[in-house]
C-alpha positions in Angstrom: 0.3 0.2 -0.2 2.7 2.5 0.7 4.7 1.8 -2.7 1.4 2.9 -4.4 0.8 5.7 -2.5 4.3 6.6 -3.3 4.0 6.0 -6.6 0.2 8.1 -7.3 2.5 11.2 -5.5 5.2 10.5 -8.3 5.5 13.6 -11.1 7.5 13.0 -13.7 10.4 15.8 -14.4 7.9 17.3 -17.3 5.2 17.4 -15.3 6.9 19.2 -12.5 8.3 21.4 -15.1 4.7 22.0 -17.1 3.4 23.2 -13.5 6.2 25.4 -12.7 6.0 27.1 -16.2 2.1 27.9 -15.1 2.9 29.3 -12.1 5.5 31.2 -13.5 2.5 32.5 -16.3 0.6 33.7 -13.0 3.3 35.5 -11.8 3.4 37.3 -15.4 -0.3 37.8 -14.7 0.2 39.5 -12.0 2.9 41.9 -13.2 1.2 43.0 -16.3 -2.1 43.3 -14.0 -1.7 47.0 -13.5 -4.7 48.5 -11.2 -6.3 45.5 -10.8 -4.1 43.8 -8.5 -5.4 45.2 -5.4 -8.5 42.7 -6.1 -6.1 39.9 -5.8 -5.2 38.7 -2.1 -1.4 38.8 -2.6 1.0 39.3 1.0 3.1 42.1 1.1 6.6 40.6 0.1 4.6 39.1 -3.5 3.7 42.3 -3.8 6.8 44.0 -3.0 8.2 41.4 -5.5 5.6 42.6 -8.2 6.0 46.2 -7.6 10.2 45.5 -8.7 9.3 43.8 -11.2 6.9 46.2 -12.9 10.1 49.0 -12.5 12.9 46.6 -13.8 13.2 47.1 -17.7 11.2 44.3 -19.5 14.3 43.6 -21.8 16.6 43.3 -19.4 17.8 40.1 -18.0 17.1 41.1 -14.3 13.1 41.3 -15.5 13.2 37.3 -16.2 15.0 36.1 -12.9 12.8 38.5 -10.9 10.0 36.9 -12.7 11.2 33.7 -11.8 11.5 35.1 -8.0 7.9 35.7 -8.3 6.9 32.4 -9.5 9.1 30.4 -6.4 7.3 32.8 -4.1 4.6 31.7 -5.7 4.8 27.9 -5.4 5.2 28.6 -1.6 1.6 29.4 -1.1 -1.9 29.0 -2.4 -2.6 30.0 -5.3 -6.4 28.9 -5.5 -7.4 32.2 -4.5 -5.1 34.3 -6.5 -6.5 32.0 -9.7 -10.0 33.0 -8.8 -9.3 36.4 -8.7 -7.6 36.7 -11.9 -10.6 34.6 -13.4 -13.0 36.7 -11.7 -11.2 40.2 -13.0 -10.5 38.3 -16.7 -14.1 37.7 -16.7 -15.3 41.5 -15.6 -13.2 42.5 -18.3 -15.1 40.6 -21.2 -17.6 41.9 -19.9 -17.1 45.7 -20.4 -15.7 44.7 -24.2 -19.1 42.6 -24.5 -21.0 45.9 -23.5 -18.6 48.0 -25.9 -19.3 46.2 -28.8 -22.9 45.9 -27.9 -22.4 50.1 -28.0 -20.8 49.9 -31.2 -23.4 47.9 -33.0 -26.3 49.8 -31.6 -24.7 53.5 -33.1 -23.3 51.7 -36.1 -27.3 50.9 -36.4 -28.9 54.1 -35.4 -26.5 55.6 -38.1 -27.5 53.6 -41.1 -31.3 53.3 -40.1 -32.4 56.7 -39.4 -36.0 57.2 -37.2 -37.0 53.7 -37.6 -34.0 53.1 -35.6 -34.1 55.7 -33.1 -38.0 54.2 -32.7 -36.4 50.7 -32.0 -34.1 52.4 -29.6 -36.3 54.3 -27.8 -38.4 51.5 -27.1 -35.8 48.9 -26.1 -33.8 52.0 -24.1 -37.2 54.2 -23.1 -34.8 56.3 -21.1 -33.2 58.0 -23.9 -33.9 61.2 -25.2 -35.5 61.2 -28.7 -34.5 64.6 -29.2 -30.7 64.4 -28.1 -30.8 61.0 -30.5 -31.7 62.6 -33.5 -29.4 65.6 -33.1 -26.4 63.6 -33.0 -27.9 61.5 -35.7 -28.4 64.0 -38.2 -24.9 66.1 -37.2 -23.2 62.9 -37.9 -24.9 61.9 -41.0 -24.2 65.8 -42.3 -20.3 64.9 -41.3 -20.4 61.9 -42.8 -21.9 63.1 -46.1 -18.9 66.1 -46.0 -16.7 63.8 -45.6 -15.5 65.4 -42.5 -14.2 64.0 -39.2 -16.9 62.2 -37.1 -17.0 64.1 -33.9 -20.7 63.3 -33.7 -20.5 60.3 -34.0 -18.4 59.9 -31.1 -20.4 61.9 -29.6 -23.4 59.6 -30.0 -21.8 56.6 -28.9 -20.7 58.7 -26.0 -24.0 59.4 -25.1 -25.2 55.8 -26.1 -22.1 54.3 -23.0 -23.2 56.8 -20.8 -26.9 56.7 -20.2 -27.1 52.8 -21.2 -24.0 52.0 -18.9 -26.2 53.6 -15.8 -28.6 51.1 -16.6 
């Protein structure tokens, strides 16, 4: 029985290397995270190592060594809560990106559809102002026909983002 347990706990050298590479990738994600790092449960020692890695020029060998050091620190810790926090941040980012694309599609439909699209948009989002939408839409179409920069289309997008984002 003891020999079977020992055999179950055995990891090949390749498996150990793969696990260390995965931990190193988590360390790289932490270094590149930015302000979202505050939402990840890490201790002071690991936070200091991550901050130092950010200060080091990425083209230098010291950066690579610092990432290895962060990987070593992560191996000594339970990384499940850190991985969970990274997944939550990534999911939040994906949701924001999807909302952004949805707003772009709505703006493009408005620019291409005219009054019927305004009516459909107001039925979907009754809190939007019809007059403001029409004004922005007319200005955007006028700019488009005169080959001017699409500042009104950008303003329309910002209006949609501000109003629909409150939802």
